[in-house]
N, C-alpha and C positions, 0 to 999 in steps of 0.2 A: 220553184217550190211555193206551195200555197196551202198552209195548214191553219184551219180555224180563222181564216180571214186575215192573217198577218202578212200576206203578200209574198212577193217574189224575192228570193235571195239566191243569187247565182252561185255556181260552183267556181273554184279558182280558175283564173284565166292565165294565158301564157305570159301576161305582163308581170306576174308574180313569180315566175319560174326561178328567178335569181335570188329569191328570199322575200320576206315580208317587208312592207313599206316601213320606212324610217321617218323620223320627225320631219326631215327636210322635204320629203316628197308626199306629205299627206294631202297637199292641194291636188297633186296629180291623181292620187287615189280617189279623192272626193269627186273628181270629174268623171270617174269611171263607175260611179254608183248607178244602180238600176233605177229607172223611174218608179215612183210610188204613186198609185192612184189616190187622189183626194188630198195630197200633201200640198198645202198652200206655200207660196213662194216665201212669205215671211217666216213660216215655220222651218222651211228648208234652211234659210239663212241663219236662224237662231240656233238650230242644231249644229250646223257647221261651226259657228262661232263658239258654242259651248264646248264642243269636242276639241277644237284647235286650241282654245285658251287653256283647257285643262292639260293638254299635252305639253304645251309650252311652260306651264306652271310647274311641271315635274322637273326639278333641277337637283339631281343627286350630287353629292351625298346629303342625306337628310339627317341632321344631327338630332340628338336627344332633345335639345332645347327647341328646335324647330317643330318636332312632333308634339311636344308638350304644349307649345304655344297654339298649335292648331286644335288640340283637344280642349284647351282653355277657351278658345273662341267658340267651339261647338257647344261646350257646357254653358257659356254665357248666353248663347242664342236660345238654348232650351229653357233656361231659367227666365230670361227676360221676355221671351215670346210664349211662355207657358199658357197664359190666359188666352192668347190667340188660338193655340193648338186645341185647348180644351173646348173652346167655343166651336171650333170647326168640327171636332169629333162629335159634339152634341148634335150639330146640324146634319152631319152625314150618317151617323150611326146611332144616334140617340144615347150616347154614352153619358153616364152620370160623371160629374167632375171627379169624384173619389175613384171611380173605376178608371177614368182616363189617367189619373195620376198613378194608380197602382200598376196598370198594365201597359202604359205608354210612356208618360213623362218620367216617372220615377225609375222605370226600368232602364231607360236610356242613360239617366244620370248615374245609376249604379254601374252600368257597363263602362262608362267613361272613367269613373273613379277606379274601377278594377284595372282597366288598361293602363291608367297612369301609374299604378303600383307595379305593374309588370314591366313597363318600358325600360327602366334603367338596366335591368339584367338582360332584357331582350336585345338591346342594341350592342351589347358587348360580344365580341367573338367568343364562341364556346369551344374551349380546348378539348381535344380528344386524345386518348392515349397514343403514344408513338407505336408504330408497327415495327417489330424487331427486324423484319425482312427488308425494311426501308431505312434502317438506321445508317448514319445519323440523319434525322429530319424532325420537323415538328409540324403538327396539323391542327386545324381548327375549322369550325363552321361559322360562316357569316350569314346573318339574316338580312337579305337585300329586299328592298321594295320592288314590286313588279313593274310599276310605272303608272299608267292611267287605267283605272278600272271602271266598269259600268255596273251600276246597281239598279235593278228594276224591282220596285216594291209593290206589294199587293194592297188591297183595299181594306182588309179586315182589321189589321192593326197598322194603319198607314203611317203613323209617326214612328213607332218603335221599329217596325220592320224595314224602314228606310234609314233611320238615324243610327240604329245599333250596328248594322254592318258598315255604315259609313265611318263610325268611330273606329272600328277595327282597321279599315282601309287607311284612314289618316294616321292612326298610331303606327301602322307598319311603314309609313313614309310615302304613301301613294297620293296621287291626285285622283279625282273621281268625276264622273258624270252620273247623275242620279235621275231616275224617271219615276216620279210618284204616280200612283194610280189615278186615272181619270174618273174612276167609279166613285171616288170620294173627292169631289171637286173643291170643297171648301178647305180640306186639308192640303190638297195639292197647291192651291193658291197661297195658303199661309206658308208652306215650305218654300215655294218659289220666290216669295217676297223676302223671307228671312235669310236663306242660305247665302245668296250673293253678298248681302250686307255684312255678314259676319266672316265669311270664308273667302270672299273674292273669287278670283279665277281658279283657285284650287279645287273648287267644286262647281261644276256646271250643272244646270237644271234644265231638263227637257220635259215639257208638259204636253198634254194632248192625248190622243187615242191611238188607234191601230196604225194610221199612216205614220205618225211620229215615232212610234215604237219600231215599226218596220225600218224606217230610215236610220234611226240611231243604231240598230242592230247591224246595219250594213257597214258601219265604221269598224276600224280595227281597234281593239282594246287589248290590254295585257291580262285581263281577267274579267269574266262576266259573272255577276252574282244575281241570281234570279230567285224570287219567291213567288209561288203561284201554283197553277195547276199543271198536270202532266202534259196536256195537249200543247199548251204554249211552250212548255219546257223543251219539247222536241224541236220547235221552231228556233228557240234560243240556241239550243245545242248545235243544230245544223248551221245556223248563222255563224256561231263561234268556230265551227270546224273549218270554215273557209280559211282562217288564219291560224289554225291549230291553237286557238285561244283556250286556256283552261277555264272550266266553269265550276261554280257551286250552284247546285239546284236544290232549293228548299221547297219541297212539295208537300204532299199530304197523304191521303188515303184513309181507309176505314180503321181507325184505332180502336181495338176492342177492349172490353173489360170482362174479367172473369170474377164471379163472386160465388162463394159457397157458405155453408152453414157454420163454418169455424170462426167467422168474424162477427164483430159487433155490428149487426145489420143497420140499426138506426144511424150510427156514426158513418158507416160506409155509404148509406143512402144520401146523407147530407153532403158528403164529399163528392159523390158522383153527380148529384144535382147541381152543385155549385160549378163544377168543372164543365158540365155539359151546357148549362144555360147562361154562363158568362158570355157577354157580347152576343146574346141571342143565338148561341150555338155556333157562331161564325168564328171558330178557332180551329186551327189546323190540327191541334193535338187534343181537341175535345173528345171524350169518350163517344165513339160513333154508335156503338151498340153494346149491350150487356148480355153475356152468356152465363148460364147457370142452370142448376137442376130445377125442374119445374116447381117443386115445393118451395125452394128458396126464392125464386122469382115471384111466386104468389105472396110470400111474406114481404118481399121488397116493394111491391106495388103501393100499398097504403103508406109505406114509409117515404117513398118518393113524393107522393102527393103531399104529405105533411112537410117534407123538406122544401118543396116548391113554395108552399104557403108561408113558411118561415122566411124564405128569401125575398119573396115578391108580393106577399099578402094574398088575400082571397081573390083579388082581381088584378093580375099582373099588368093589364092594359093601362091602369092608372098609376102603376108603380114607377117612380122616377129612377129606380135602380135597374129596371129591365130595359134592354136595348131594343133596337128596331132592325129589321132586315134592310140591307143596304139599298136595294132598288126594288121597284115594282116587278121587274123581270125576274129577279132572284126569288121574290115572294111567289110569283106565279109557278115557278118550277116546283117549289115546295108544296103549294096547294094542289097542284096537279097530281102529285104523288099521294097526298092525303086523300084525294078523291078515290084512290084505288084501295084504301084501307077500309075494311069492314068496320062500321061504327061500333060494333060490339067489342072490337079489339082496341078501342081507344080507352085507355085507363084514365087519363086526364088531359085536358087541354083541347087543342084543335081549333080554337076560336081564331077568327081572322078579321082584321080591319084593314082593307087594302088602302084606304085613304091615309092611314097612319103607318103603313108598311109593317103592320103588327101581325105576328103569329104567336099565339100563346105557348108557353112551355108545355110540351106535349110528350106523353109517354104512351107507347103502344105495345101491344103484343104482336110478335112477328115470327114467321117461319124463317128458316135460313134463306129461302129464296123469295122473301117478301119484297114489296115494291121499294122499300127504303134500304134494302140490303144489296143493291146492285152497284151503287156508286157512293162516294163520300157524300154525306148528307149536307154538311155545312149549314146547319140550321137547327132550331130548337125542337127537334123531334128525336126521341130516344127509344129505339126498339129494344124490347126484352125478348131474347131468343132462347127458348128452353133447349137444353141438350142433356143427355143422360149423365155425363160426368166430365171431368176435366180432360180425359182422353178424347172424347168427342169434340170438346171445345178446341183442342189443339188441332184436330183434323179440319175444323172449319177455318181456323186462322191460317193454317199452313196451305190451305187450298187457294187462298187469294194472294194478292200482292203483299209484299212485306210492308207492314204499317209503320207510320211515323212514330207511334207510341203504342205501348201495350201496358195495361193496368191489371194487376192481380190483387184481388181482395180475398186472401186466404191465410190462415195461420198454420196450415198443414205443410210441413217442411218438404214432403215428397211432391206435393202439388207445386209449391213455389220453385223447387228445383227443376221440375219438368218444364214449366214455362220458361225458366231461365235458360235451360240447356237445349230445348227442342224447338225454339222459335227464333226468328230473326226479326228485329225491329230497330227503328232509330233509337228509341229509348225504352226502358223498362222501369216501371214504378210499381212498388208493392205497398199496398195500404193507403194509397192516395192517387190522385190524378192531377196532371197539369203542372205540379209544383217543381218538377225537375228543371223547368225552364229558369227558375229563379236561382239556381245554384251556379255561382260564377265560375266554378272550376270544372263543371261538366260540359262536354261538347253537346251541341244541339244540331241535329241533322238526321237525314233519313238514310235508307239503304234500299237498293233496288228501285222499285216504283215510287218510293216515298222520298227519293232524293239522292244527291251525290255531294259528298263533302259535309263539313260541319263548321260551326263557328261558336262564338261567345268566348270572351277572355283570351287566354293563350291560343285557343283554337282559331280565333279570328286573326290573330297575328300570323299564325301558320298559313291560314288560307290565303292571305294577301301578301305573302312573302315568298321569296325563293331562298332555300337553304343551300348556299354555295359552299362546296367542299374546297378547302385550301390546303395545299401541302407545300412546305418550304424545305428544300433539300440543298445543302451546300455543295459546291463543286468539288471540294476536297474534304476528305478523301473520296476518290471516285469509286464508290462501291458498286455502282451499276455495271462496271465493265465485266463483272463476273457473269452477267447474263448476255453479253454481246457475243455474236458469232465471231470466229468459228467455234462450234461446240465440240467438246471432248469429254472423256470420262471425269476429269477433275471438275469441270464446270457443271456437269450433270449431277455429280455428288453434292457440290456446293449449293446448287439450286434446290435440290430436294431437301437438304438440311435446312436451308433458309425458309422454305415453305412448309416445313413440318411433315414432309413425305417420308415414309419408311424406305429404307434401302431394300433392294431385291433380296439380299441375304436375310434381312429381318423378316420379310414376308415369308420366305421359305421356311425359316425356323418355326414361325407361328403355325404354318400349315402342317409341318412335320409333327408338332406336339399334339395335334388333333388325332 
């Protein structure tokens, strides 16, 4: 298998027919891994050591104290290395320190604090009501750690989107191997230096590019958590399928916004502009495009221009608050699309400085089939797409992949209800954009093409745990003998009574009354 250059991952072989590898035979498993082109010998050794150490560091049972202690270490790392992370984020993405704290450092600290509050109740068995048909007995659910998990992080929020799921994995009692993105090398270096110092062998770090990612995916894990694009997600899912490993896939897609005349347009414009151009548009839940009636979009245009000016000044190129495109290659993809846009359709922006990886905050007029309407933009370009009404907007949205987020700016109850009931998306926000990520009790994740599974808070604990059903039934009195063969009329009647099934006579009386 070779998708998007991530190399070969074989299908299961006969050596695994008797079951998945266990800890004691991981060395034998590693000797059966497929060759990876371009993988250096020292990288091969480092990956093997990171995975093996994390496996051996998983020593259940994990007490509440053990889990809290690991969260404390992670929090200490984030606080004590915050300056290193902020500096790395500035170098890789041009993030202002305030933005780095708001969207990366502070977000992780808030997640850790919330998990710490949830843990005491989470580690206790959850009793469930007794089943009358199984009396006497008692039942409960235990939340068990999965084992050793793999977390592959993206480049757009490289601190938050690695450490936030890691916090959930550690809180759930797992060990982990993490793979920071090579596209943000300064952040990857900072994480690789800090994590082993604070968390030891409980968290292995794998750095590098495609060869290293290919190799680590060939190892067996108990869960794989991937954030990124759909193409690589298919590679991840196929690699995980070799061992029937469950996955969480946090992807993206074209997250639309609807706006109509019933809302305060200046406020809506400011919220849309902030959510779109934060991190230079490189946010998986940024509004990808705006749908609305033509006359409303015409009013929105100057309001967006004004909102951009308030956020980043008259020249965003000199604003310390405006980020940069992550690499020249990513910038080229965006500028190639901009070259397909009629200059008369550029409402504002479009300026480029390749030496600074700069693309100005840009608003364009677009048709439904315009150049920026084919794939997720992942950059600071906002298409305004006119449609007749909200019914037409629903048709546009439902014709594509299910988005990671959907934003509705309308005070019309019928319109809001239609978007809520007639669409499917990872998240739905009315009256704002992006902010649902900050709610600790809401799950974050996609559906369909925008992802599988979710996390944050309790949902992170669920993602990285197995909910084991437990039933304890005494040997006396032996009530189960009522269902043992040989069967007869008495046992048939007792079974039906126990399971709440009506007797044939009762069914007959009911039919006769009709």
